[in-house]
Backbone as CSV, one residue per row, in Angstrom:
resi,resn,N_x,N_y,N_z,CA_x,CA_y,CA_z,C_x,C_y,C_z
1,MET,1.052,-1.237,-0.217,-0.129,0.243,0.002,0.836,1.408,0.135
2,VAL,0.546,2.128,-0.481,1.375,3.519,-0.810,0.222,4.376,-0.329
3,LEU,0.954,5.607,0.591,0.000,6.351,1.191,0.507,7.729,-0.178
4,THR,-0.653,8.024,-0.585,-0.700,9.287,-1.681,-1.810,10.449,-0.860
5,GLU,-1.877,11.656,-1.454,-1.889,12.604,-1.035,-2.735,13.282,-2.665
6,ASN,-4.133,13.458,-2.144,-4.920,13.940,-3.775,-4.764,15.565,-3.580
7,SER,-5.357,15.904,-2.157,-4.935,17.421,-2.109,-4.842,17.624,-0.422
8,ALA,-4.773,19.087,0.040,-4.341,19.045,1.390,-5.241,18.816,2.171
9,ALA,-6.304,18.285,2.000,-7.389,17.808,2.906,-7.746,16.169,3.143
10,LYS,-7.310,15.540,1.947,-7.513,14.058,1.493,-6.304,13.029,1.172
11,ILE,-6.128,12.539,2.083,-5.182,11.089,2.205,-5.138,10.218,2.318
12,GLN,-4.897,9.061,1.653,-5.736,8.441,1.104,-4.030,7.170,0.656
13,TRP,-4.880,6.037,1.442,-3.889,4.632,0.708,-3.982,3.753,-0.478
14,LYS,-3.592,4.100,-1.628,-3.982,3.244,-2.644,-2.563,2.262,-2.475
15,ARG,-3.583,0.875,-3.370,-2.418,-0.092,-3.863,-2.239,-0.024,-4.991
16,PRO,-0.567,0.370,-5.055,-0.319,0.274,-6.929,-0.050,-1.148,-7.153
17,ARG,-0.011,-1.241,-8.790,0.121,-2.237,-9.575,1.665,-2.545,-9.440
18,CYS,2.071,-3.568,-8.931,3.337,-4.785,-8.943,3.860,-5.501,-9.342
19,LEU,4.966,-5.467,-10.533,4.980,-6.201,-11.419,6.254,-6.715,-10.970
20,ALA,6.425,-7.765,-11.587,8.112,-8.804,-12.276,8.769,-7.969,-13.180
21,SER,9.906,-8.299,-13.410,11.007,-7.504,-14.190,10.715,-8.810,-15.444
22,ASN,10.464,-8.498,-16.453,10.619,-9.403,-17.370,9.520,-10.621,-17.514
23,ASP,8.432,-10.263,-16.674,7.468,-11.357,-16.866,7.822,-12.228,-15.973
24,ASP,8.997,-12.561,-14.913,9.701,-13.303,-14.192,9.054,-13.472,-12.932
25,PRO,8.947,-14.291,-12.336,7.948,-14.127,-11.026,9.393,-14.348,-9.720
26,THR,10.374,-15.271,-10.147,11.466,-14.998,-9.822,12.506,-13.738,-9.282
27,ASN,11.798,-12.638,-9.848,12.031,-11.065,-9.517,11.061,-10.324,-8.430
28,ILE,10.214,-11.034,-7.738,9.434,-10.704,-6.517,9.762,-11.106,-5.805
29,PRO,10.666,-10.500,-4.663,11.166,-11.353,-3.417,9.827,-12.006,-2.661
30,CYS,10.419,-12.876,-2.196,9.658,-13.919,-1.152,9.132,-13.271,0.390
31,ALA,8.279,-13.708,0.723,7.916,-13.081,2.281,9.022,-13.222,3.333
32,ARG,9.333,-12.235,3.774,10.517,-12.519,4.990,10.144,-11.248,5.763
33,SER,11.162,-11.985,6.839,11.390,-10.210,8.452,12.860,-10.255,8.692
34,GLY,12.876,-9.210,9.321,14.439,-8.757,9.356,15.273,-8.248,8.324
35,HIS,14.618,-7.689,7.279,15.312,-7.369,5.935,15.148,-5.520,6.208
36,THR,16.098,-5.174,5.305,16.264,-3.607,5.232,15.489,-3.239,3.843
37,LEU,15.473,-1.787,4.007,14.659,-1.284,2.713,15.351,0.030,2.506
38,SER,16.050,-0.034,1.822,17.054,1.536,1.475,16.061,1.942,0.497
39,VAL,15.401,3.533,0.319,15.254,4.191,-0.779,15.886,5.301,-1.188
40,ILE,15.983,5.570,-2.270,17.345,6.506,-3.113,16.657,7.005,-3.851
41,GLY,16.139,8.008,-4.275,15.402,8.397,-5.510,13.871,7.601,-5.360
42,ASN,13.402,7.221,-6.243,12.574,6.617,-6.591,12.762,5.185,-6.856
43,THR,13.988,4.406,-6.123,14.064,3.154,-6.370,14.515,2.826,-5.148
44,GLY,14.176,1.465,-4.222,14.472,0.806,-2.854,15.130,-0.203,-3.573
45,PHE,15.872,-0.431,-2.436,16.619,-1.362,-2.593,16.648,-2.757,-0.924
46,LEU,15.889,-3.723,-1.587,15.823,-4.786,-0.321,16.462,-5.705,-0.348
47,PHE,17.356,-5.657,0.819,18.020,-7.003,1.351,17.987,-7.546,2.641
48,GLY,18.672,-9.209,2.018,18.370,-10.075,3.212,17.100,-9.991,3.891
49,GLY,17.324,-10.602,5.526,16.012,-11.303,5.822,16.041,-12.770,6.183
50,LEU,14.850,-12.836,6.512,14.922,-14.336,7.396,13.442,-15.213,6.576
51,SER,13.743,-15.807,5.788,12.195,-16.680,4.930,12.105,-17.980,5.442
52,ASN,10.893,-18.281,5.607,10.931,-19.929,5.040,11.172,-20.626,4.060
53,GLY,11.141,-19.787,2.893,11.670,-20.441,1.266,10.345,-20.321,0.908
54,PRO,10.582,-21.788,0.299,9.498,-22.566,-0.765,8.639,-22.928,0.250
55,ILE,7.394,-22.626,-0.525,6.197,-23.287,0.553,6.284,-24.792,0.760
56,GLY,5.804,-24.862,2.214,6.210,-26.391,2.378,7.079,-26.299,3.284
57,GLU,7.916,-25.494,3.251,9.555,-25.446,3.329,9.867,-25.128,5.060
58,LYS,9.990,-25.679,5.857,9.888,-25.845,7.472,10.968,-24.837,8.156
59,VAL,12.102,-24.685,7.726,13.385,-24.431,8.170,13.155,-23.197,8.166
60,ALA,13.569,-21.885,8.985,13.733,-20.461,8.328,15.330,-20.738,7.985
61,ARG,15.536,-19.520,6.846,16.849,-19.475,6.403,17.228,-18.190,6.152
62,PRO,18.155,-17.911,5.992,18.540,-16.254,5.942,18.990,-15.915,4.612
63,LEU,18.576,-14.773,4.015,18.689,-14.637,2.873,19.933,-13.371,2.723
64,ASP,20.454,-13.456,1.525,21.705,-12.675,0.648,20.849,-11.823,-0.281
65,GLU,20.055,-11.818,-0.628,19.460,-11.714,-1.978,19.259,-10.242,-2.118
66,LEU,19.435,-9.499,-3.130,19.191,-8.008,-2.705,18.485,-7.672,-4.291
67,HIS,16.881,-7.407,-4.225,15.908,-7.142,-4.687,16.121,-5.614,-5.184
68,ILE,15.665,-4.995,-6.410,15.631,-3.761,-6.506,13.771,-3.264,-7.097
69,LEU,13.635,-2.193,-6.207,12.052,-1.584,-6.306,11.935,-0.267,-7.428
70,ARG,11.826,-0.767,-8.350,10.955,0.609,-9.254,9.894,1.221,-8.705
71,MET,10.161,2.365,-8.802,8.691,3.047,-7.983,8.280,4.159,-8.860
72,GLY,7.265,3.733,-9.712,6.497,4.964,-10.616,5.323,5.478,-10.164
73,LYS,4.710,6.418,-10.344,3.850,6.831,-9.873,2.209,6.436,-10.295
74,SER,2.423,5.055,-11.253,0.785,4.269,-11.201,1.273,2.534,-10.766
75,GLU,2.949,2.392,-11.066,3.263,0.932,-10.620,4.400,0.985,-10.453
76,LEU,4.512,-0.357,-9.716,6.255,-1.030,-9.367,6.389,-2.092,-9.946
77,GLU,7.924,-2.188,-10.527,8.391,-3.327,-10.533,9.648,-3.695,-9.767
78,TRP,9.411,-5.133,-9.759,10.643,-5.717,-8.790,11.823,-6.193,-9.701
79,CYS,12.752,-6.386,-9.416,13.880,-7.346,-10.223,14.933,-7.619,-9.446
80,ILE,15.328,-8.875,-9.447,16.856,-9.226,-8.213,18.137,-9.199,-9.209
81,LEU,18.501,-8.624,-8.504,19.985,-8.441,-8.813,21.273,-9.688,-8.825
82,GLN,21.184,-10.082,-9.484,22.483,-11.818,-9.555,24.169,-11.289,-9.472
83,LEU,24.218,-11.483,-8.354,25.388,-11.347,-8.251,26.256,-12.197,-7.643
84,PRO,27.648,-12.630,-8.221,28.441,-13.525,-7.601,27.991,-13.685,-6.601
85,GLU,28.466,-15.336,-5.654,28.057,-15.101,-4.259,29.432,-14.570,-3.589
86,ASP,30.566,-14.900,-4.243,32.110,-14.050,-3.818,31.956,-12.941,-3.382
87,THR,30.684,-12.303,-4.184,30.978,-10.792,-3.882,30.286,-9.683,-3.181
88,ARG,29.378,-11.033,-2.924,28.515,-10.189,-1.774,28.350,-10.693,0.135
89,PRO,27.374,-9.613,0.443,27.443,-9.878,2.478,27.246,-11.484,2.272
90,LEU,27.427,-12.015,3.541,26.472,-13.271,3.862,25.351,-13.258,3.751
91,ALA,24.818,-14.122,4.156,23.214,-13.747,4.321,23.058,-13.357,5.256
92,ARG,22.225,-12.539,6.045,21.839,-12.201,7.283,20.203,-11.456,7.173
93,TRP,19.891,-11.261,8.502,18.360,-10.635,9.184,18.924,-9.762,9.989
94,ARG,17.907,-8.959,10.560,18.227,-8.160,11.401,20.010,-7.363,11.578
95,HIS,20.063,-7.167,11.018,21.095,-5.743,10.269,20.512,-4.446,10.355
96,SER,21.498,-3.808,9.972,20.773,-2.357,9.860,21.721,-2.195,7.975
97,ALA,20.625,-0.672,7.951,21.616,-0.178,6.813,20.798,1.406,7.142
98,CYS,21.859,1.780,5.920,21.484,3.336,5.876,22.032,3.797,4.272
99,VAL,21.604,4.657,3.845,22.039,5.608,3.154,22.901,7.011,2.891
100,PHE,24.408,6.548,2.436,25.309,7.587,2.554,25.519,8.257,1.103
101,ASP,25.674,9.639,1.415,26.268,10.307,0.085,25.173,9.962,-1.013
102,GLY,23.936,9.655,-0.314,23.124,9.533,-2.094,23.244,8.619,-3.292
103,THR,24.702,7.867,-3.137,24.686,6.566,-3.920,24.870,5.672,-3.529
104,GLN,24.862,5.001,-2.111,26.162,4.247,-1.120,24.925,4.201,-0.386
105,ILE,24.589,2.605,-0.349,24.353,1.984,0.904,24.547,1.008,2.217
106,ILE,24.561,1.079,3.199,25.785,0.405,3.952,25.070,-0.387,5.065
107,ILE,25.254,-1.912,4.863,25.100,-2.567,6.016,26.139,-3.203,6.769
108,PHE,25.778,-3.059,8.280,26.460,-3.491,9.503,25.599,-4.774,10.141
109,GLY,27.072,-5.508,10.321,26.344,-6.758,11.287,24.737,-7.315,11.062
110,GLY,23.924,-7.972,12.291,22.812,-8.811,12.138,23.272,-9.981,12.594
111,TYR,22.859,-10.968,12.253,22.369,-12.793,12.537,22.602,-13.304,11.031
112,HIS,23.348,-14.326,11.332,23.564,-15.365,9.790,23.076,-16.457,10.439
113,THR,23.142,-16.971,11.949,22.236,-18.467,12.369,21.948,-17.385,13.753
114,ALA,20.837,-18.696,14.262,20.788,-17.774,15.630,21.589,-17.475,16.731
115,SER,22.697,-17.985,16.901,23.856,-18.090,17.347,25.036,-16.992,16.394
116,LEU,25.223,-16.934,16.001,26.008,-16.189,15.131,25.876,-14.824,14.667
117,ARG,26.351,-13.665,15.627,25.990,-12.215,15.023,27.383,-12.036,14.569
118,LEU,27.074,-11.014,12.863,28.479,-10.606,12.595,28.488,-8.994,12.831
119,SER,29.931,-8.801,12.567,30.262,-7.671,13.006,31.158,-6.972,11.473
120,ASP,30.423,-7.683,10.352,31.369,-6.740,9.281,30.258,-5.832,8.744
121,VAL,30.875,-4.771,7.972,30.724,-3.898,6.831,30.924,-4.099,5.745
122,TRP,29.676,-3.764,4.762,29.393,-4.083,3.269,28.640,-2.643,3.042
123,VAL,29.441,-2.549,1.521,28.672,-0.630,0.782,28.463,-1.455,-0.498
124,PHE,27.291,-0.840,-0.462,26.890,-1.105,-2.163,26.678,-0.142,-2.748
125,ASN,27.085,0.197,-3.979,27.635,1.248,-4.898,26.169,1.159,-6.303
126,THR,25.341,2.044,-5.349,24.071,1.620,-6.165,24.268,2.486,-8.305
127,VAL,25.408,2.897,-7.969,25.759,3.235,-9.130,26.494,2.179,-10.144
128,ALA,27.203,1.555,-9.655,28.011,0.623,-10.184,27.653,-0.681,-10.215
129,MET,26.150,-0.694,-8.607,25.626,-2.125,-8.802,26.939,-3.225,-8.341
130,GLU,27.703,-2.878,-7.535,28.679,-3.829,-6.095,28.365,-3.682,-5.321
131,TRP,28.768,-4.546,-4.286,29.061,-4.599,-3.036,30.734,-4.449,-3.001
132,GLN,31.214,-3.972,-2.152,32.632,-3.404,-1.785,32.722,-3.750,-0.279
133,GLN,33.823,-4.478,0.641,33.926,-4.504,2.141,34.920,-4.171,2.242
134,PRO,34.526,-2.561,3.119,35.849,-1.706,3.559,36.295,-2.173,4.410
135,HIS,37.838,-2.143,4.618,38.483,-2.891,5.423,39.544,-1.738,6.118
136,SER,39.021,-2.110,8.335,40.071,-0.794,8.569,41.410,-1.390,8.742
137,THR,42.188,-0.239,8.904,43.492,-0.496,8.642,44.249,-0.216,10.330
138,GLN,43.380,0.489,11.256,43.390,1.260,12.053,42.623,0.913,13.217
139,GLY,43.019,0.322,14.647,42.324,0.094,15.932,41.019,-0.957,15.878
140,PRO,40.872,-1.601,16.522,40.020,-2.987,16.565,38.580,-2.552,15.587
141,GLY,38.206,-3.796,15.382,36.789,-3.621,14.366,35.530,-3.381,15.507
142,PHE,34.326,-3.595,14.737,33.391,-3.367,16.034,33.037,-4.914,16.098
143,MET,31.877,-4.430,17.844,31.348,-5.723,17.956,30.720,-6.450,17.142
144,ALA,30.372,-8.014,17.186,29.068,-8.424,16.720,27.738,-7.962,17.101
145,ASN,27.347,-7.893,16.448,25.684,-6.933,16.990,24.423,-7.726,15.655
146,GLY,23.073,-7.278,16.283,22.025,-7.613,15.603,21.298,-6.485,16.086
147,SER,20.178,-6.408,15.106,18.910,-6.031,15.991,19.039,-4.781,16.730
148,HIS,20.243,-3.808,15.951,20.700,-2.453,16.212,20.143,-1.488,15.486
149,PRO,20.626,-0.659,16.098,19.926,0.996,14.728,21.432,1.162,14.445
150,GLN,21.110,2.125,13.273,22.174,2.815,12.241,21.754,3.946,11.600
151,ALA,22.787,4.971,11.729,21.991,6.267,11.020,23.492,7.053,10.472
152,THR,22.867,8.115,9.581,23.744,9.040,8.940,23.749,9.979,9.622
153,THR,24.420,11.280,9.659,23.659,11.814,10.634,24.581,13.160,9.246
154,TRP,25.786,13.888,9.773,26.137,15.223,8.975,26.868,14.376,7.822
155,PRO,27.052,15.023,6.834,28.132,14.652,6.164,29.056,14.081,6.088
156,GLY,29.638,13.149,5.728,31.052,12.288,6.661,30.849,11.475,7.486
157,LEU,30.015,11.807,8.492,29.657,10.827,9.845,28.495,9.662,9.644
158,LEU,28.662,8.505,10.547,28.303,7.668,10.007,28.425,7.091,11.535
159,PHE,26.821,6.569,11.872,26.860,6.548,13.519,26.313,4.802,14.033
160,LEU,27.022,4.085,13.926,27.144,3.035,14.560,26.711,2.332,15.859
161,PRO,25.382,2.510,16.895,25.787,2.436,18.299,25.724,0.839,18.209
162,THR,26.908,0.563,19.662,26.571,-0.769,20.035,26.788,-1.179,21.074
163,TRP,26.891,-2.470,21.786,26.877,-2.180,22.812,27.849,-3.940,23.610
164,ARG,27.616,-4.332,24.532,28.375,-5.409,24.731,27.656,-6.448,25.720
165,THR,27.711,-7.734,25.106,26.653,-8.772,25.841,27.752,-9.876,25.958
166,ASN,27.348,-10.947,27.358,28.084,-11.700,27.498,28.168,-13.305,26.441
167,GLN,27.631,-12.901,25.396,27.587,-14.093,24.441,28.470,-13.826,23.626
């Protein structure tokens, strides 16, 4: 559902038409939770999450898929970005994501399994349509984390709050 404003006095919900790119149903994301949706302009980038997978499958599994949602005035179109497995982040859910510099999406942490929290940082370049993993040369890395907030504030400043647990 999309919230639209027809006039200053009338705001309403509408269900836009949702299409699969090239009429291929695999371009539409499966039901999931713990994913992120980052929006830049009229394009949404849906990454990760936890899904039961195909109908009838009983074991939840983390996802490493990146779906792109192109949002037009009257319809939406989904497509999946096919990238080699060794060039994208591990499957995860309950990670954080934020848009940086209007062209990059930064993801951090999350859960790969119920007992494995991640502490990695990945950057998706929406112009080149590729993932990169920056590596720090100074100081300790981040603590493994999941279910945490992340935000960009001023230009060039990224805020990654984290806390320690006994795990």
